[in-house]
C-alpha positions as CSV (number, residue, x, y, z in Angstrom):
1,M,0.0,0.0,0.0
2,S,1.4,3.4,-1.0
3,T,2.5,5.7,1.9
4,E,2.3,8.9,-0.2
5,P,-0.1,11.6,1.1
6,I,-3.5,11.5,-0.6
7,G,-3.0,15.0,-2.0
8,T,0.4,14.0,-3.6
9,Q,-1.2,10.9,-5.2
10,S,-4.2,12.8,-6.6
11,E,-2.0,15.5,-8.2
12,K,-0.6,12.8,-10.5
13,L,-4.1,12.0,-11.8
14,S,-6.1,13.6,-14.5
15,P,-8.8,16.1,-13.3
16,P,-11.8,13.6,-13.6
17,R,-9.8,10.8,-11.8
18,A,-8.6,13.3,-9.2
19,I,-12.2,14.2,-8.4
20,A,-13.1,10.5,-8.2
21,W,-10.1,9.9,-5.9
22,H,-11.2,12.6,-3.5
23,Q,-14.7,11.2,-3.5
24,R,-13.4,7.9,-2.4
25,A,-11.1,9.5,0.1
26,N,-13.8,11.6,1.7
27,P,-16.1,9.6,3.9
28,M,-18.4,12.5,4.7
29,F,-19.2,13.0,1.0
30,V,-19.8,9.3,0.4
31,V,-22.1,8.9,3.5
32,G,-24.0,12.1,2.5
33,V,-24.7,10.7,-1.0
34,L,-25.7,7.3,0.4
35,M,-28.2,9.0,2.8
36,L,-29.6,11.4,0.2
37,T,-30.0,9.0,-2.7
38,P,-32.9,7.0,-1.1
39,L,-34.8,10.3,-0.4
40,I,-34.4,11.3,-4.1
41,L,-35.5,7.9,-5.3
42,M,-38.5,8.0,-2.9
43,A,-39.7,11.3,-4.3
44,I,-39.2,10.1,-7.9
45,M,-40.9,6.8,-7.5
46,A,-43.6,7.9,-5.1
47,P,-46.6,6.5,-7.1
48,F,-44.8,3.0,-7.1
49,L,-44.0,3.0,-3.4
50,T,-47.5,3.4,-2.2
51,F,-50.9,3.1,-3.8
52,L,-52.7,5.0,-1.1
53,D,-53.9,8.5,-1.5
54,P,-52.1,10.8,0.9
55,L,-55.2,13.0,1.1
56,S,-57.8,10.3,1.5
57,I,-59.6,10.6,4.9
58,N,-60.7,7.3,6.6
59,A,-62.0,8.3,10.1
60,P,-62.6,4.7,11.3
61,Q,-58.9,4.0,10.9
62,K,-57.5,7.1,12.6
63,L,-54.5,6.9,14.9
64,L,-53.6,3.3,14.0
65,P,-50.1,2.2,15.1
66,P,-47.6,1.0,12.6
67,S,-48.6,-2.3,11.0
68,W,-48.2,-4.3,7.8
69,A,-51.1,-2.5,6.3
70,H,-49.8,0.9,7.4
71,P,-46.0,0.7,8.0
72,F,-45.9,4.2,9.6
73,G,-49.4,4.1,11.0
74,T,-52.2,6.6,10.3
75,D,-52.9,10.1,11.5
76,H,-55.9,11.7,13.2
77,F,-57.8,11.7,10.0
78,G,-57.1,8.1,9.1
79,R,-54.6,9.1,6.4
80,D,-51.7,6.8,5.7
81,V,-48.5,8.4,7.2
82,L,-46.2,6.5,4.7
83,A,-48.1,7.9,1.7
84,R,-47.9,11.4,3.2
85,I,-44.2,11.0,3.9
86,V,-43.4,9.8,0.4
87,Y,-45.4,12.6,-1.3
88,G,-44.1,15.1,1.2
89,S,-40.6,14.4,0.0
90,Q,-41.5,15.7,-3.4
91,I,-42.4,19.1,-1.9
92,S,-39.1,19.3,0.0
93,L,-37.1,18.4,-3.0
94,R,-39.0,20.8,-5.3
95,V,-38.5,23.6,-2.9
96,G,-34.8,22.7,-2.5
97,I,-34.1,22.4,-6.2
98,G,-36.1,25.4,-7.2
99,S,-34.6,27.7,-4.6
100,T,-31.1,26.4,-5.4
101,I,-31.4,27.1,-9.1
102,L,-32.8,30.6,-8.5
103,T,-30.1,31.3,-5.9
104,A,-27.4,30.2,-8.2
105,L,-28.7,32.3,-11.1
106,F,-29.1,35.5,-9.1
107,G,-26.2,34.9,-6.8
108,I,-23.7,34.3,-9.5
109,F,-24.9,37.2,-11.7
110,L,-25.0,39.7,-8.8
111,G,-21.8,38.4,-7.3
112,V,-19.9,38.9,-10.5
113,A,-21.2,42.4,-10.9
114,S,-20.5,43.2,-7.3
115,G,-16.9,42.0,-7.5
116,W,-16.0,43.5,-10.9
117,Y,-17.7,46.9,-10.9
118,H,-17.2,49.2,-8.0
119,W,-20.5,51.1,-8.6
120,A,-22.4,47.8,-8.6
121,D,-20.7,46.7,-5.4
122,A,-21.9,49.9,-3.6
123,I,-25.5,49.0,-4.4
124,I,-25.5,45.2,-4.3
125,G,-23.2,45.0,-1.3
126,R,-25.4,47.3,0.8
127,V,-28.6,45.4,-0.1
128,S,-27.0,42.0,0.7
129,D,-25.6,43.3,4.0
130,S,-29.1,44.6,4.9
131,L,-30.7,41.2,4.2
132,M,-28.1,39.4,6.3
133,I,-28.8,41.6,9.3
134,F,-32.1,39.9,9.9
135,P,-32.2,36.4,11.4
136,G,-32.9,34.1,8.4
137,F,-36.1,32.4,9.6
138,V,-37.6,35.6,10.9
139,L,-37.1,37.2,7.5
140,A,-38.7,34.2,5.9
141,I,-41.7,34.6,8.1
142,M,-41.9,38.3,7.2
143,I,-41.8,37.5,3.5
144,M,-44.4,34.7,3.7
145,A,-46.7,36.9,5.7
146,A,-46.5,39.6,3.0
147,I,-46.9,37.4,-0.1
148,G,-49.0,34.5,1.3
149,P,-48.5,30.8,1.8
150,S,-47.8,28.6,-1.3
151,E,-45.0,26.3,-2.5
152,F,-43.8,28.9,-5.0
153,N,-43.7,31.6,-2.5
154,V,-41.6,29.4,-0.2
155,I,-39.1,29.1,-3.0
156,I,-39.0,32.8,-3.4
157,S,-38.5,33.4,0.3
158,V,-35.6,30.9,0.5
159,T,-34.0,32.4,-2.5
160,V,-34.1,35.9,-1.0
161,L,-32.6,34.5,2.2
162,Y,-29.7,32.7,0.7
163,V,-28.8,34.8,-2.3
164,P,-26.6,37.2,-0.2
165,R,-24.4,34.3,0.9
166,V,-23.7,33.2,-2.7
167,I,-23.2,36.9,-3.8
168,R,-20.5,37.3,-1.2
169,T,-18.9,34.0,-2.2
170,V,-18.7,34.9,-5.9
171,R,-17.7,38.5,-5.1
172,A,-14.8,37.3,-3.0
173,S,-13.6,35.0,-5.8
174,V,-13.9,37.7,-8.4
175,I,-11.9,40.2,-6.3
176,E,-9.3,37.5,-5.6
177,F,-8.6,36.6,-9.2
178,R,-9.3,39.8,-11.1
179,G,-5.7,40.9,-10.7
180,A,-4.2,37.5,-11.3
181,E,-1.6,37.0,-14.0
182,F,-3.8,34.8,-16.2
183,V,-6.5,37.5,-16.2
184,E,-4.0,40.2,-17.2
185,A,-2.7,38.0,-19.9
186,A,-6.2,37.4,-21.3
187,R,-6.8,41.1,-21.1
188,T,-3.7,41.9,-23.1
189,V,-4.9,39.8,-26.0
190,G,-8.2,41.6,-26.2
191,A,-10.5,39.6,-23.9
192,G,-13.5,41.7,-22.8
193,D,-15.2,41.7,-19.4
194,F,-17.7,39.0,-20.3
195,R,-14.9,36.6,-21.5
196,L,-12.7,37.4,-18.5
197,L,-15.5,36.8,-16.0
198,F,-17.2,33.7,-17.4
199,L,-14.3,31.9,-19.0
200,H,-11.4,32.7,-16.8
201,I,-12.6,33.8,-13.3
202,L,-15.9,32.0,-12.7
203,P,-14.5,28.5,-13.2
204,K,-12.2,29.3,-10.3
205,A,-15.2,30.1,-8.1
206,A,-17.1,26.9,-9.0
207,G,-15.9,25.0,-5.9
208,P,-16.9,27.5,-3.2
209,V,-20.2,28.2,-5.0
210,M,-21.1,24.5,-5.1
211,V,-20.4,24.2,-1.4
212,Q,-22.6,27.2,-0.6
213,L,-25.4,25.8,-2.8
214,S,-25.3,22.4,-1.1
215,F,-25.7,24.1,2.3
216,G,-28.5,26.3,0.7
217,F,-30.3,23.1,-0.4
218,A,-30.3,21.9,3.2
219,W,-31.4,25.3,4.5
220,A,-34.3,25.3,2.0
221,I,-35.7,22.0,3.3
222,L,-35.4,23.2,6.9
223,V,-37.0,26.5,6.1
224,E,-39.9,24.9,4.2
225,A,-40.5,22.5,7.1
226,G,-40.4,25.4,9.6
227,L,-42.8,27.6,7.6
228,S,-45.2,24.7,7.0
229,F,-45.1,24.0,10.7
230,L,-46.3,27.6,11.4
231,G,-48.9,27.4,8.6
232,L,-47.0,29.7,6.3
233,G,-45.6,27.2,3.9
234,T,-47.4,24.8,1.6
235,P,-51.1,25.1,2.5
236,P,-53.0,22.0,3.8
237,P,-54.1,19.4,3.0
238,T,-51.0,19.0,0.8
239,P,-48.6,16.7,2.7
240,S,-45.5,18.5,4.0
241,W,-43.1,17.2,6.6
242,G,-43.4,20.4,8.6
243,S,-47.2,20.5,8.6
244,M,-47.3,16.8,9.6
245,I,-45.2,17.7,12.7
246,A,-47.6,20.6,13.5
247,D,-50.6,18.2,13.2
248,A,-48.9,15.7,15.5
249,R,-48.4,18.1,18.4
250,D,-51.6,17.1,20.1
251,F,-50.8,13.4,19.8
252,I,-47.2,13.2,21.1
253,R,-48.1,10.8,23.9
254,S,-50.8,8.7,22.3
255,A,-49.4,8.5,18.7
256,W,-45.6,8.9,18.8
257,W,-45.1,7.8,15.2
258,L,-46.9,11.0,13.9
259,I,-44.1,13.3,15.0
260,T,-41.2,10.8,14.9
261,V,-41.3,9.8,11.3
262,P,-41.5,13.3,9.6
263,G,-38.9,14.6,12.2
264,F,-36.6,11.8,11.2
265,M,-37.0,12.5,7.5
266,I,-36.2,16.2,8.0
267,T,-33.1,15.3,10.0
268,L,-32.0,12.7,7.5
269,A,-32.3,15.1,4.5
270,V,-30.6,18.1,6.2
271,L,-27.8,15.9,7.7
272,S,-27.1,14.3,4.3
273,L,-26.9,17.6,2.5
274,N,-24.6,19.1,5.2
275,L,-22.3,16.1,4.9
276,I,-22.2,16.5,1.2
277,G,-21.4,20.2,1.6
278,D,-18.6,19.4,4.1
279,G,-17.2,16.8,1.7
280,L,-17.3,19.1,-1.3
281,R,-15.6,21.8,0.7
282,D,-12.8,19.4,1.6
283,M,-12.5,18.1,-1.9
284,L,-12.7,21.5,-3.7
285,D,-10.7,23.8,-1.4
286,P,-7.4,24.2,-3.1
287,R,-5.8,25.5,0.2
288,L,-6.4,22.1,1.8
289,Q,-5.2,20.2,-1.2
290,S,-2.0,22.3,-1.5
291,K,-1.2,21.3,2.1
292,G,-1.7,17.7,1.4
293,I,-4.6,17.4,3.8
294,L,-6.9,15.9,1.2
């Protein structure tokens, strides 16, 4: 077995093989992916995992404990908890994916402008700092109270919450590399601002941005659950993990499964995404690689 440091061995590999090497060498990333994959498959294959309607009310079968017929029991309306968990995963993933895409689009565009143009930085920087002054969840409640509860509005509120973090990440990378030698060399051969930014500088910022977006995905799932718990997220009777926990508050002693199962799913989703984010940060941080830590 080779005794060379992992970072030294990976430097001898081509870029795709180096990434694969770091994935194998980073247990947090692997564990996070293994935890998140079943949740994604559950959301995609929801109609095949359960044939029960998550909205169907069956009063005679209310508050049934876990059994073969209902693996996660039933709620106070007789609705199958497994069906609601499975279809609730679709809402969490839709909110996470939608807010992550919007956050990436706005965050990268505004971060590039803020880091490259001083006049834009004066405006974008102040607005971003103002948004980050408020506690994140409090700001989300304020936004939802103003625009009303819906799945799309949850995506908008999460985007507004997390865009400033991506802006600052991209801005820092642009400022770091705008005076680099490779940028000056490209400028001398006639490269314009667009080419310099999107072909030479932004690829250098891809790693930190991916890390921020992975954490933003986890934050989106947590915020959606919290807003639904307060009645400000996806409106009932649509199944949401947060609203399921809210409905279960009155049955903690008599029906423990109602609060345990959705709580576990939220924990699993957020933990897996945080592990992926930590793993990506370790794999993509060049400062750690240069020290042979990876």
